C-alpha positions in Angstrom: 18.7 -2.9 19.1 20.9 -3.5 16.9 24.1 -2.1 16.0 26.4 -1.7 13.6 30.0 -0.5 12.8 28.2 1.4 9.6 25.6 2.3 8.0 26.7 1.6 4.2 24.5 3.7 2.1 24.7 2.7 -1.8 25.0 5.4 -4.2 22.3 6.3 -6.9 22.5 8.7 -9.1 21.6 12.5 -8.8 20.2 15.3 -11.0 21.8 17.7 -13.2 21.1 20.4 -10.4 23.0 18.3 -7.5 19.3 17.6 -6.1 18.3 13.8 -5.0 16.0 11.7 -7.8 13.2 9.4 -5.5 15.6 6.7 -5.4 19.2 8.6 -4.4 16.8 10.4 -1.5 15.3 7.7 -0.8 17.9 6.1 0.3 19.5 8.9 2.3 16.8 9.2 3.9 16.5 5.7 6.0 19.9 6.8 6.2 19.5 9.2 8.2 16.8 7.8 10.0 18.7 4.6 10.8 22.1 7.3 12.1 19.2 9.1 14.6 18.3 5.4 16.0 22.0 5.3 17.0 21.8 2.1 14.9 25.8 3.3 14.1 27.7 6.2 14.9 29.0 6.5 11.3 27.5 6.5 7.5 29.0 6.0 4.1 28.1 7.2 1.4 29.2 4.8 -1.9 28.8 5.9 -5.8 31.3 7.8 -8.4 30.5 10.8 -10.6 28.3 9.5 -14.1 27.2 11.9 -17.4 25.8 15.1 -16.6 26.0 14.8 -12.7 27.7 17.7 -11.0 29.8 15.9 -8.7 29.9 12.3 -7.3 26.6 10.5 -5.6 28.3 9.9 -2.9 28.7 13.6 -2.5 25.4 14.5 -2.5 24.3 12.3 -0.8 26.1 12.9 2.0 25.5 16.8 1.5 21.8 15.6 1.6 22.6 13.8 4.6 24.2 17.1 6.6 21.2 19.0 5.7 19.1 16.9 7.8 21.1 17.5 10.9 24.0 14.4 10.6 26.9 16.3 11.6 29.7 16.4 8.1 32.2 14.5 10.4 30.4 11.5 10.6 29.2 11.2 7.0 32.3 9.2 5.1 32.4 9.3 1.4 33.6 6.8 -1.2 33.5 8.6 -4.9 35.5 5.5 -7.1 32.5 3.4 -7.0 30.8 3.2 -10.0 28.8 0.2 -9.6 27.8 -2.7 -6.9 30.7 -4.7 -7.8 32.6 -1.1 -6.7 30.8 -1.2 -4.1 32.1 -4.2 -2.8 36.1 -2.8 -3.4 36.2 0.7 -2.5 34.6 1.2 0.7 36.6 -1.8 2.4 40.1 -0.5 1.2 39.1 3.3 2.4 37.0 2.0 5.5 36.5 -1.1 6.2 39.7 -2.8 6.4 41.8 0.3 7.9 38.6 0.4 10.6 38.6 -2.7 11.6 34.6 -2.4 10.3 32.9 -5.6 9.1 29.4 -5.3 10.4 27.1 -3.5 7.7 23.6 -2.3 7.3 23.1 -1.9 3.7 20.6 0.6 2.4 19.2 -0.2 -1.1 16.2 -0.5 -2.8 14.1 -3.4 -3.1 14.8 -4.5 -6.6 18.8 -3.9 -6.1 18.9 -6.2 -3.0 19.3 -9.4 -4.7 22.0 -8.3 -6.5 23.7 -6.3 -4.4 23.7 -9.2 -1.4 25.1 -11.6 -3.7 27.8 -9.8 -4.6 28.4 -8.1 -1.5 28.8 -11.3 0.4 31.3 -12.7 -2.2 33.5 -9.8 -2.7 33.7 -8.6 0.8 33.7 -12.6 1.9 32.4 -15.2 5.0 34.2 -12.1 8.2 31.3 -10.2 6.8 28.4 -9.9 8.7 25.9 -7.9 6.3 22.5 -7.3 7.2 20.2 -5.4 4.6 17.8 -2.5 5.5 15.6 -2.5 1.7 13.4 0.5 0.9 10.1 -0.3 -1.3 10.9 0.5 -5.1 10.1 3.9 -5.7 8.0 5.1 -9.0 10.9 5.4 -11.2 11.7 1.7 -11.0 10.9 -0.6 -13.9 10.9 -3.9 -14.6 13.5 -3.5 -16.6 15.6 -2.5 -13.8 14.8 -5.8 -12.4 15.0 -7.5 -14.8 19.2 -6.2 -15.3 19.3 -7.4 -11.8 18.9 -11.1 -12.3 21.5 -10.9 -15.4 24.0 -8.4 -13.8 24.4 -11.4 -11.4 24.9 -14.0 -14.0 27.6 -11.3 -15.5 29.1 -11.1 -12.2 29.3 -14.9 -11.5 31.6 -15.1 -14.5 33.7 -12.6 -13.8 34.8 -14.0 -10.7 34.6 -18.0 -11.6 37.4 -19.8 -9.9 37.9 -16.8 -7.0 37.6 -17.3 -3.4 34.7 -15.2 -1.4 36.5 -12.4 0.2 40.3 -12.7 -1.6 40.8 -9.4 -2.6 43.5 -9.3 -4.2 42.2 -11.7 -6.6 39.5 -9.7 -6.9 41.3 -6.5 -7.7 43.2 -8.3 -10.2 40.4 -9.9 -12.2 38.4 -6.8 -12.3 41.1 -4.7 -13.7 41.7 -7.0 -16.1 37.9 -7.2 -17.0 35.3 -5.7 -15.9 34.1 -3.0 -18.3 34.3 0.2 -15.7 37.5 -1.0 -14.1 39.1 -2.3 -16.7 42.9 -1.4 -17.2 42.8 1.5 -14.0 45.7 1.9 -12.9 46.7 0.6 -9.5 46.1 4.0 -7.8 42.8 3.9 -8.5 42.3 0.7 -6.6 43.8 2.8 -2.8 43.3 6.6 -2.1 44.0 8.5 -4.8 44.5 12.5 -5.4 42.2 11.9 -8.6 39.8 11.7 -5.6 40.5 13.9 -2.9 37.2 13.0 -1.0 37.8 9.0 -0.7 38.2 7.5 2.2 38.0 11.2 4.4 34.7 12.7 6.0 32.2 15.0 4.2 34.3 17.7 6.5 37.1 17.4 5.5 35.9 17.2 1.9 34.4 20.2 2.8 37.7 22.2 4.0 39.6 21.0 1.2 
């Protein structure tokens, strides 16, 4: 059985009452299943807070996983990522690089795999071994969402043109300067920041704060 440094659950928005929708719920369930299959000792959930969400998708998904029996100390949180590009930056800064983790099992829905694979392999670079554990698309997945993924790859390629895969410093500089979700963010956003108290720690530590 293959082993991974970490199971990496990509975030998806949660409901206004903090419950899971079909996509976020299915991703958490798969991560929990893989955890109990002992594919890794840790799960990272990556995703910020959007719109009317009561808290970050990372926190909501981790809380749901804890309700499924996963010890909170094994659930790690990245609350800074607002899209797939962010998934390739913030978990690396908070977890992958400090812990020497480079073998990742990424969990997401099938319609999102091509985009996530293209972006994460470029952002993280050739030193990472990334395996995708894709889920069947849920009823909420639309044709428009799948087509958006194709356009997002084209936009991403223009964003990173001229940069080498895995060149973290150059990628952060480009994202800060040109990416709509992160443009002109203070450099503190790209490190552990008090604005996001649960970044880089476990759910257990977050709940104890």
